[in-house]
C-alpha positions as CSV (number, residue, x, y, z in Angstrom):
1,M,-10.8,-16.6,12.2
2,F,-10.8,-12.3,12.0
3,V,-7.6,-10.9,10.6
4,D,-7.6,-7.2,10.8
5,E,-3.6,-6.5,10.4
6,V,-1.5,-8.8,7.7
7,N,2.0,-7.6,6.1
8,I,2.3,-8.4,2.0
9,I,5.0,-8.0,-0.4
10,V,3.6,-6.6,-3.8
11,S,5.6,-6.2,-7.4
12,G,4.8,-3.9,-9.8
13,G,5.1,-5.9,-13.3
14,D,8.4,-5.2,-15.6
15,G,8.9,-3.2,-18.4
16,G,8.6,-5.1,-21.8
17,P,12.0,-4.7,-23.8
18,G,12.1,-2.6,-26.8
19,A,12.3,-4.1,-30.4
20,L,15.2,-4.3,-32.9
21,S,13.8,-4.6,-36.4
22,F,14.1,-2.9,-39.5
23,H,11.7,-2.3,-42.4
24,R,11.8,-4.7,-45.1
25,E,9.4,-5.0,-48.3
26,K,9.3,-5.4,-51.6
27,Y,11.2,-2.4,-53.5
28,L,12.4,-1.0,-50.2
29,P,15.2,-3.4,-48.9
30,K,16.5,-1.2,-46.4
31,G,13.7,0.8,-44.9
32,G,15.4,2.1,-41.8
33,P,14.9,1.0,-38.5
34,D,11.0,0.1,-37.0
35,G,11.2,-1.3,-33.6
36,G,8.6,-0.5,-31.4
37,D,8.7,0.2,-28.0
38,G,7.9,-2.4,-25.0
39,G,4.7,-2.4,-23.0
40,K,4.3,-1.0,-19.7
41,G,4.4,-3.2,-16.6
42,G,1.1,-3.3,-14.6
43,D,0.5,-1.2,-11.2
44,V,-0.7,-2.4,-8.1
45,Y,-3.6,-0.5,-6.4
46,I,-5.2,-1.5,-2.9
47,T,-9.0,-0.8,-3.7
48,G,-11.9,-0.6,-1.5
49,D,-14.7,-3.5,-1.5
50,R,-18.0,-2.9,1.2
51,D,-18.6,-6.7,1.1
52,L,-15.7,-7.5,2.9
53,E,-15.1,-7.2,6.6
54,T,-11.8,-8.9,7.1
55,L,-8.1,-9.4,5.5
56,N,-8.2,-13.1,5.5
57,F,-7.6,-13.5,2.0
58,Y,-4.2,-12.1,2.6
59,L,-2.8,-14.8,4.9
60,S,-2.4,-17.1,2.4
61,K,-1.3,-14.7,-0.3
62,K,2.1,-12.9,0.7
63,R,3.3,-12.1,-2.5
64,L,1.4,-10.7,-5.0
65,S,2.5,-9.2,-8.7
66,A,1.0,-7.4,-11.4
67,G,1.6,-8.2,-15.4
68,S,4.8,-7.5,-17.1
69,G,4.5,-5.6,-20.3
70,S,5.3,-7.5,-23.8
71,Q,7.8,-6.8,-25.9
72,G,7.8,-4.5,-28.7
73,Q,7.4,-5.6,-32.3
74,G,8.6,-4.3,-35.9
75,N,6.5,-1.7,-38.0
76,R,7.1,0.7,-34.6
77,K,4.0,-1.6,-32.5
78,S,4.5,-1.3,-29.1
79,G,3.7,-4.3,-27.0
80,K,0.8,-4.6,-24.9
81,D,0.9,-3.4,-21.2
82,G,1.0,-5.4,-18.2
83,E,-2.6,-5.8,-16.5
84,D,-2.9,-4.0,-13.4
85,L,-3.6,-5.7,-10.0
86,Y,-6.4,-4.6,-7.8
87,L,-6.0,-6.0,-4.2
88,R,-9.7,-5.4,-2.6
89,V,-9.8,-4.9,1.2
90,P,-12.4,-3.8,3.4
91,L,-13.6,0.0,3.9
92,G,-11.6,1.0,6.5
93,T,-8.4,-0.3,5.8
94,C,-5.3,1.6,6.3
95,V,-1.8,1.2,4.3
96,Y,1.5,1.3,5.9
97,N,5.0,1.0,4.3
98,S,6.5,-1.8,6.2
99,E,9.9,-0.8,6.4
100,N,9.6,2.7,7.4
101,G,6.4,2.9,9.1
102,R,5.0,5.9,6.9
103,F,1.1,6.1,6.2
104,L,0.5,5.5,2.3
105,G,-3.3,6.2,2.6
106,E,-6.5,4.8,3.5
107,V,-9.7,3.1,1.7
108,L,-13.1,4.7,3.0
109,F,-15.4,4.1,0.0
110,Q,-16.3,1.7,-2.7
111,D,-13.6,1.5,-5.3
112,D,-11.3,3.9,-3.6
113,K,-7.7,3.3,-4.8
114,I,-4.1,3.6,-3.3
115,L,-1.2,3.4,-5.8
116,V,1.3,1.0,-3.9
117,A,3.6,-0.2,-6.7
118,K,4.3,1.4,-10.0
119,G,5.0,-0.8,-13.0
120,G,8.4,-0.4,-15.2
121,R,8.6,1.7,-18.2
122,G,8.6,0.1,-21.5
123,G,12.4,-0.3,-23.2
124,R,12.8,1.8,-26.4
125,G,12.6,-0.1,-29.8
126,N,15.9,0.8,-32.1
127,S,13.3,3.3,-33.9
128,N,13.9,6.0,-31.3
129,F,17.6,5.8,-31.6
130,L,17.7,6.7,-35.6
131,S,19.6,10.0,-36.3
132,N,21.5,11.5,-39.1
133,K,24.8,10.0,-37.5
134,Y,23.2,6.3,-36.6
135,R,20.9,5.4,-39.8
136,A,20.9,1.9,-38.8
137,P,21.2,1.7,-34.7
138,R,21.6,-1.4,-33.5
139,V,20.2,-0.8,-30.2
140,V,17.1,-1.1,-28.0
141,E,16.8,-0.5,-24.1
142,R,15.6,-3.0,-21.5
143,G,12.2,-2.8,-19.6
144,E,12.4,-0.8,-16.3
145,T,11.7,-3.3,-13.5
146,G,8.8,-2.7,-11.7
147,E,8.5,-1.2,-8.1
148,K,8.6,-3.7,-5.1
149,A,7.1,-2.9,-1.9
150,K,6.4,-4.5,1.6
151,I,3.3,-2.9,3.1
152,T,1.1,-3.6,6.0
153,L,-2.6,-3.3,5.9
154,V,-4.5,-2.5,9.2
155,L,-8.0,-2.6,9.2
156,K,-9.9,0.1,11.1
157,S,-13.6,-0.9,11.1
158,I,-15.8,1.8,9.5
159,V,-19.0,1.7,12.1
160,D,-21.6,3.7,13.7
161,V,-21.7,2.4,17.1
162,A,-18.9,0.4,19.0
163,I,-20.2,-1.8,21.8
164,L,-17.7,-2.0,24.8
165,G,-17.5,-3.9,28.3
166,F,-16.4,-6.2,30.9
167,P,-16.4,-9.9,30.3
168,N,-20.2,-11.2,30.9
169,S,-22.0,-7.5,30.8
170,G,-24.3,-8.5,27.8
171,K,-22.5,-7.1,25.0
172,S,-23.3,-10.1,22.4
173,T,-27.2,-10.2,23.9
174,L,-27.4,-6.7,23.1
175,L,-26.5,-7.0,19.6
176,S,-28.3,-9.9,19.1
177,L,-31.5,-7.9,20.7
178,I,-30.4,-4.7,18.6
179,T,-29.5,-5.9,15.0
180,N,-29.7,-8.7,12.9
181,A,-26.4,-10.4,14.5
182,H,-26.3,-13.9,16.0
183,P,-23.1,-13.9,18.2
184,K,-22.0,-16.6,20.1
185,V,-23.7,-15.9,23.9
186,G,-22.2,-18.0,26.7
187,D,-22.2,-17.6,30.6
188,Y,-18.2,-17.5,31.1
189,P,-15.5,-14.9,30.4
190,F,-14.4,-13.7,27.0
191,T,-17.1,-15.9,25.0
192,T,-16.3,-13.1,22.3
193,T,-12.9,-13.7,20.9
194,E,-12.8,-11.1,17.8
195,P,-14.8,-8.0,16.6
196,V,-18.7,-9.3,15.8
197,F,-20.5,-6.8,13.4
198,G,-24.5,-6.3,13.2
199,V,-26.3,-4.0,11.2
200,L,-29.9,-2.2,12.7
201,S,-32.2,-1.4,10.0
202,D,-33.1,2.1,10.5
203,K,-36.0,4.0,8.0
204,V,-33.1,6.5,7.3
205,R,-30.4,4.4,6.7
206,P,-28.6,1.3,8.2
207,V,-26.6,1.6,11.5
208,K,-23.6,-0.6,11.8
209,F,-22.9,-1.9,15.2
210,V,-19.6,-3.5,16.3
211,E,-19.1,-5.6,19.3
212,I,-15.4,-5.2,20.8
213,P,-14.3,-7.9,22.8
214,A,-14.1,-7.6,26.6
215,I,-12.1,-5.1,28.2
216,V,-10.5,-5.5,31.8
217,D,-8.5,-3.5,33.8
218,G,-5.2,-3.8,32.5
219,S,-5.9,-4.3,28.9
220,H,-3.5,-1.4,28.0
221,K,-0.9,-3.7,29.6
222,G,-2.2,-6.8,27.8
223,L,-4.4,-8.6,30.1
224,G,-7.5,-10.5,29.2
225,L,-7.3,-10.1,25.3
226,G,-5.4,-6.6,25.6
227,N,-6.7,-3.6,23.7
228,K,-5.6,-4.3,20.1
229,F,-9.3,-4.2,19.1
230,L,-10.0,-0.8,20.2
231,R,-8.9,0.2,16.6
232,H,-12.3,-0.9,15.6
233,A,-14.0,1.5,17.8
234,E,-11.8,4.4,16.5
235,R,-14.2,5.4,13.6
236,A,-17.2,4.6,15.6
237,S,-19.7,7.7,16.2
238,V,-21.1,6.5,19.4
239,L,-19.7,4.2,22.2
240,L,-22.1,2.1,23.9
241,I,-20.8,1.1,27.0
242,M,-22.1,-2.1,28.7
243,F,-21.7,-2.8,32.7
244,N,-22.8,-5.0,35.8
245,E,-21.7,-2.5,38.0
246,E,-21.3,1.2,37.6
247,K,-17.6,1.2,38.7
248,E,-16.8,-0.5,35.8
249,I,-17.7,2.2,33.2
250,E,-14.7,4.4,34.7
251,I,-12.3,1.2,34.4
252,V,-13.5,1.1,30.8
253,R,-13.1,4.8,30.1
254,N,-9.6,4.7,31.7
255,E,-8.7,1.8,29.3
256,L,-9.8,4.1,26.4
257,S,-7.7,6.6,27.6
258,Y,-4.6,4.4,27.7
259,Y,-5.5,3.6,23.7
260,S,-6.3,6.8,22.7
261,E,-7.5,10.3,24.4
262,D,-9.7,10.9,21.1
263,L,-11.8,8.0,22.0
264,L,-13.1,9.4,25.2
265,K,-14.2,12.7,23.2
266,K,-17.1,10.5,21.3
267,S,-20.8,10.2,22.3
268,T,-21.3,7.9,25.0
269,V,-24.2,5.7,26.2
270,T,-24.3,3.4,29.2
271,F,-26.5,0.5,29.8
272,P,-26.6,-1.9,32.4
273,K,-26.9,-5.7,32.0
274,N,-29.7,-5.9,34.2
275,D,-32.1,-3.7,31.7
276,L,-31.7,-6.1,28.9
277,F,-35.0,-8.1,29.3
278,I,-36.9,-4.9,30.7
279,E,-39.8,-4.0,28.5
280,N,-39.2,-0.9,26.1
281,K,-35.5,-0.6,27.4
282,I,-34.2,-1.7,24.3
283,E,-36.4,0.9,22.3
284,E,-35.5,3.6,24.6
285,L,-31.9,2.6,23.7
286,K,-32.3,2.7,20.1
287,E,-33.9,6.0,20.0
288,E,-31.3,7.7,22.1
289,I,-28.8,6.1,19.9
290,L,-30.3,7.1,16.6
291,K,-30.9,10.6,18.1
292,L,-26.9,10.6,19.1
293,L,-26.0,9.8,15.6
294,D,-27.9,12.8,14.0
295,Y,-25.9,15.4,15.5
296,S,-22.7,13.2,15.6
297,K,-19.9,14.0,13.3
298,E,-19.1,11.1,11.3
299,V,-14.9,11.7,10.7
300,F,-13.4,8.7,8.4
301,S,-10.0,10.4,7.5
302,S,-7.1,9.7,8.9
303,K,-5.3,12.3,10.8
304,E,-1.7,11.1,9.8
305,D,0.0,13.3,7.2
306,K,-0.9,12.1,3.8
307,Q,1.7,14.3,2.0
308,S,5.2,13.1,1.2
309,D,7.8,15.2,-0.6
310,V,9.8,12.7,-3.2
311,E,13.4,13.4,-3.3
312,L,15.9,11.7,-6.4
313,Q,18.7,10.6,-4.5
314,P,22.1,12.5,-5.4
315,L,25.2,10.9,-6.5
316,Y,27.3,9.7,-3.8
317,I,31.0,8.6,-4.6
318,E,33.4,6.4,-2.5
319,K,37.0,5.4,-3.5
320,I,38.7,2.6,-2.7
321,E,42.2,2.1,-3.8
322,N,41.9,3.3,-7.6
323,T,38.0,2.0,-7.9
324,F,35.2,4.5,-7.6
325,Y,31.9,3.1,-6.3
326,V,29.0,5.2,-7.4
327,S,25.9,5.2,-5.3
328,S,22.8,6.5,-6.8
329,N,19.1,4.6,-7.1
330,D,17.9,6.3,-10.1
331,L,21.0,6.4,-11.5
332,I,21.7,2.7,-11.1
333,R,17.8,1.8,-11.9
334,A,18.8,3.4,-15.5
335,I,21.7,1.9,-15.9
336,R,20.7,-1.7,-15.5
337,R,18.0,-1.2,-18.4
338,I,21.0,-1.0,-21.0
339,D,22.2,-4.3,-22.5
340,F,26.0,-3.3,-22.9
341,R,26.2,-6.7,-25.1
342,Q,24.8,-4.1,-28.1
343,R,26.9,-2.2,-30.3
344,D,25.7,1.0,-29.9
345,Y,24.9,1.1,-25.8
346,H,26.6,4.5,-26.0
347,L,23.3,5.9,-27.2
348,L,21.6,5.1,-23.8
349,L,24.8,5.6,-21.7
350,N,25.5,9.0,-22.9
351,P,22.6,11.1,-22.2
352,L,22.7,9.4,-18.9
353,I,26.1,10.4,-18.0
354,R,24.9,14.2,-19.3
355,K,21.5,13.9,-17.2
356,F,23.3,13.1,-14.0
357,G,26.2,15.2,-14.3
358,L,28.4,11.7,-13.7
359,L,32.0,12.7,-15.2
360,D,31.9,16.1,-13.7
361,A,31.2,14.3,-10.4
362,L,33.9,11.6,-11.0
363,K,36.6,14.3,-11.7
364,N,35.6,16.6,-8.5
365,S,36.3,13.0,-6.7
366,G,39.8,12.6,-8.3
367,A,39.3,10.0,-11.2
368,K,41.4,10.0,-13.9
369,D,42.0,8.0,-17.0
370,G,42.4,4.3,-16.3
371,D,40.6,4.5,-13.2
372,K,37.8,1.9,-12.4
373,V,34.1,3.0,-12.1
374,I,31.5,0.4,-10.5
375,I,27.6,1.2,-10.8
376,G,25.3,-0.6,-9.4
377,G,27.9,-4.0,-9.9
378,I,28.6,-3.0,-13.6
379,P,32.3,-2.0,-14.0
380,F,33.6,0.8,-16.3
381,T,36.7,2.4,-17.0
382,M,37.6,5.9,-17.3
383,L,38.8,6.8,-21.0
384,E,40.0,10.3,-22.6
385,G,37.1,11.9,-20.5
386,R,34.5,9.5,-20.7
387,I,33.9,6.2,-19.0
388,R,33.5,2.6,-21.0
389,C,31.8,-0.3,-20.1
390,E,34.0,-3.4,-19.2
391,L,31.3,-6.1,-19.5
């Protein structure tokens, strides 16, 4: 089974929690805090592998996660970072965000890699909160949760020549004669139901061919096998159209235009099925293709915009009766790293309040002492110009 599109869910590893520890040794009973930081969670990458041709592996692997970081240790020892996860895909694979369709990048060369989910940062140990005021801080930070992403992998194979044509136009036979491939050949329509690849060993470099399943009049409407496999012709330098009757050529070109006008701009060779077994015709075809490849421009990069502007989400405050609900992905993500059962949790909370301008935003929204504030499901109360957790 040939799989060229698949949806998967990937998760970066969680960061490890910081350590709560105090230095102890002979003659130094109160050596101060020495809790180390938690390890960083592993990242998730999509990376290229020239030995792969399909995305079959991901049919049974829909959820994949990188390793989580380890907890920090005493003596200021940091926890071990989580192991990165590398998801290997065929060259020519495009990566999209499944939820909004945004193009994230494409893998064109061996070991190209695209970061699709970051691991969470490790939490800080209590040694980070030592100050003149707090000589023995009993507070540590939780590790950050790793990013989670729903992504779509779409394979657009990198080939030199794409063979196109009507059913029973000799595509499979030509591929078997001109390359090392052994496609299924039969005297009935739609013998080929998925792309078939083959390689012609040229003196200069190997030339990769792909046979596209048959195109018919109306393929763009879903007739026959449809036109979705034309994505594997997008990166080809030369299109080779096989035909029984010359009128088929125009029909095939018309179907190509429905898929993408760019396909019509490629170098095109036509070859009649009747010439398949005529002496020297195959050799002449090889020479013509190789000549075109010498002058063809191989364009592998996508035209899609790879630039994206990352904007931090501002605070949004909604008042319902005497309760103020605060929305901000960045603030909520940071708040959830705090364990509010700890005595000195304010050492983590107060810097966040200042960083996001939370108190000013609440006051501008009409909040006053005694009002409740909800941030990411965590309840707080306004009290004397500050907020206090009610967990």
